[in-house]
N, C-alpha and C positions, 0 to 999 in steps of 0.2 A: 644197794646202806644199810643192810643189813650189814655188814662185814666193820662199816664206818660208829654202830652203834658204840663199839665198846672205845673207841680212838675218842668220842666224839666225851661221853661218858667219865674216862679219867685224862681229859688236858683242860674240857670246857671249853674247846675250840672247837664249834662249828663247822664243819664241812658244805660247800658249795658246790656237791654235784653237778658234771656237765661234762656229757656222754656225746660222742661223733662219730660215723661210718668212717670219715676223712681228715682223723686227727695230724699227719706232718701238713697239711693246707693250714688247718686252722689255725696250730702256733703257730705256723710260720706266717702267716696274717696275724693274729693279736701280738707275736713278739715283734711284729716288722712297727703296726702303730704302735710300739710303748707302752700294753697293756697285758701284758702272758700272763699267765694262773702263780696262781706261787706255787704250787704243785703237780707237774703229773707224769703219765705215765707210757715216757717219749715208749715209741714203736719199734723205734729200729734204733741202733749205738751210731749208724753213720748223722741222725739228724741226731746227732745228742754233739756226733760229734763238732757240725757245722756248727751248734748255735755253741759250740764250744770258741772256735775258731772266731766268734762275731763277738765273742766276751757275752753272749745272751743270758751263761751263766751263772750263780753265784757260787762260790766256792761255798760248803756241807763246814767248812775246819769257822768262820767265821761265828754260823755259830750252834757249833754241835761239836760236844766232845768227842776225836777224832779217835780217842784212844776207847771210850766207851764202845764204840760205830766199830771199831777191829771186833772187838770183845766179840758182840750179839752177833757179826754178820762174817761167811764165808770171806779169807779173802780173794779166793772166782766172782764173786758181788761185786766185793769193793774194786775187784781191778776194770770188772767190766763197767763204770759207773765213770772210771777213774779215764 
């Protein structure tokens, strides 16, 4: 939670963190019932690919400045998330 405090202070956004040892199953269930988290650290690219295939992901360009994102992250990270 300490690592989230600077983000909350800078943005005014309150973060409700939920941790689990079974994230793939929990995410699959939450997506299936239409109540996914706003943000998740997916444990593997395979699950991200599956969510993308079923159109369960939101395109970041809908709410983020992609040129700013590309300036702040190495191409490797962007490619991994694409």
